[in-house]
C-alpha positions in Angstrom: 31.1 -14.6 -88.1 30.7 -11.3 -90.0 31.2 -10.5 -93.5 34.3 -9.0 -93.0 35.7 -12.2 -90.8 38.5 -12.9 -93.5 40.5 -9.7 -92.1 40.9 -11.2 -88.3 44.0 -13.4 -87.9 41.8 -15.6 -85.8 38.9 -15.8 -87.9 41.0 -17.3 -90.5 42.8 -19.7 -88.7 39.1 -21.3 -87.9 38.8 -21.4 -91.9 41.8 -22.8 -92.3 41.0 -25.0 -89.0 37.5 -25.8 -90.6 39.4 -26.8 -94.5 41.8 -28.7 -92.8 39.0 -30.7 -90.8 36.6 -31.6 -93.8 40.1 -32.3 -96.2 39.4 -29.3 -98.3 42.1 -27.2 -100.3 43.0 -24.2 -98.7 42.9 -21.4 -101.7 42.9 -17.4 -100.6 41.6 -14.6 -103.1 43.6 -11.4 -101.7 42.0 -8.5 -103.5 44.5 -5.8 -104.4 42.6 -2.6 -104.1 43.9 0.8 -103.3 42.7 2.6 -100.4 41.3 5.6 -102.8 39.8 3.0 -105.0 37.9 1.6 -101.8 37.2 5.0 -100.6 35.5 6.7 -104.1 33.2 3.3 -104.4 32.2 4.0 -101.0 31.2 7.6 -101.8 29.2 6.2 -104.7 27.0 4.0 -103.0 23.7 4.6 -101.8 24.3 3.2 -98.2 27.9 5.0 -97.3 30.2 3.2 -94.7 31.8 5.6 -92.6 35.1 6.8 -94.4 37.2 6.1 -90.5 35.4 2.5 -90.8 36.7 1.9 -94.5 40.1 3.1 -93.7 40.5 0.6 -90.7 39.2 -2.5 -92.5 41.9 -1.4 -95.4 44.2 -1.6 -93.0 43.2 -5.0 -91.9 44.0 -6.1 -95.5 47.0 -8.8 -95.2 49.5 -10.3 -97.5 50.3 -13.2 -99.7 53.4 -13.9 -97.9 51.2 -13.9 -94.5 48.0 -16.1 -95.7 51.1 -18.5 -96.6 52.4 -18.5 -93.2 48.9 -18.9 -91.6 48.7 -22.3 -94.1 46.5 -21.2 -97.0 47.9 -23.2 -100.0 47.0 -21.5 -102.8 46.6 -17.7 -102.8 45.8 -15.9 -105.9 46.0 -12.1 -105.9 43.1 -9.9 -108.1 43.6 -6.6 -108.9 41.1 -4.1 -109.4 42.4 -3.1 -112.8 39.0 -2.1 -114.1 36.5 -0.7 -111.1 34.2 0.8 -113.1 30.7 -0.6 -112.3 28.8 0.5 -115.6 31.9 -1.3 -117.8 30.8 -4.9 -117.0 
């Protein structure tokens, strides 16, 4: 499973199955970051990801309703209020 596995429904289903198997709580955190913010952060990286890849991955983001439908018991929505890394 790769680092972007949580973007694919089939991979999340595997995670749900594993959590249920081990009787662990199903908790998801959904980061609501606008595409423009992601693109700006990507442009500032030392190793820039191709723009089309960023766009495709961002388009795969799910919703809280979809995560609940998949079996996630708790879904936390985290927004990017402060995306300036120097402010941390």
